C-alpha positions in Angstrom: -6.3 -17.1 13.9 -8.8 -16.9 11.2 -8.1 -15.4 7.8 -10.5 -12.6 8.6 -8.8 -11.9 11.9 -5.4 -11.8 10.2 -6.7 -9.5 7.5 -8.0 -7.1 10.1 -4.8 -7.2 12.1 -2.7 -6.4 9.0 -5.0 -3.6 7.9 -4.5 -1.9 11.3 -0.8 -2.1 11.0 -0.4 -1.2 7.3 -0.4 2.6 7.6 2.1 2.8 10.5 4.4 0.3 8.6 4.1 2.4 5.4 5.0 5.5 7.3 8.0 3.8 8.9 9.2 2.6 5.5 9.0 6.1 4.1 10.9 7.5 7.1 13.7 4.9 6.9 14.0 5.3 3.1 14.3 9.1 3.5 16.9 8.6 6.3 18.9 6.2 4.1 18.7 7.9 0.7 17.8 11.5 1.6 14.6 11.6 -0.5 11.0 10.4 -0.3 10.7 7.0 -2.0 9.1 6.9 -5.4 5.7 5.3 -5.5 7.0 2.2 -7.1 9.1 1.4 -4.0 6.0 1.0 -1.8 4.9 -2.3 -3.4 3.6 -3.7 -0.1 1.5 -0.7 0.7 -0.2 0.3 -2.6 -3.6 -0.7 -1.2 -3.4 2.5 0.9 -3.4 4.8 -2.1 -4.3 2.9 -5.3 -7.8 2.4 -6.8 -8.7 -0.7 -8.7 -8.4 1.0 -12.1 -4.9 2.4 -11.3 -2.6 -0.5 -10.4 -0.5 -1.2 -13.5 2.7 -0.3 -11.5 1.9 -3.0 -9.0 1.0 -5.8 -11.4 3.8 -7.9 -10.1 2.5 -7.7 -6.5 -1.0 -8.7 -7.7 0.4 -11.8 -9.3 3.0 -12.7 -6.7 1.1 -15.4 -4.9 -0.7 -16.8 -7.9 -4.0 -15.2 -6.9 -4.2 -12.3 -9.4 -8.0 -12.7 -9.9 -8.7 -12.7 -6.1 -6.5 -9.6 -5.7 -8.3 -7.8 -8.4 -11.7 -8.7 -6.9 -10.5 -7.4 -3.5 -9.5 -4.1 -5.2 -12.9 -3.8 -6.7 -14.5 -3.5 -3.3 -11.5 -1.9 -1.5 -11.6 1.8 -0.7 -8.0 3.1 -0.3 -7.2 5.3 2.7 -5.8 8.0 0.5 -6.9 9.2 -2.9 -3.4 8.9 -4.4 0.3 8.6 -3.5 0.8 12.3 -3.1 -2.0 12.5 -0.5 -0.3 9.7 1.4 3.0 11.5 1.3 1.4 14.7 2.4 -0.1 12.8 5.4 3.4 11.4 6.2 5.0 14.9 6.0 2.4 16.4 8.3 3.2 13.9 11.0 
């Protein structure tokens, strides 16, 4: 599988996985998780100028510059975390 194919596959699954994470977190702890707990899914709701909370994830694999470049062209599915949670709650 090529890197482009893998990326497309992951993008298709990311939203459903994020929703499942929020659902399980809420079942376990009784509350919606804070934004900082969705470290693997911040691309869904963060713009390139608003990722300070997720700096650790951007540096995790030693490819910070590549991650930042990707964020520069990436359009998140949601405008912010609250919009993502609203989407989750409507479902």
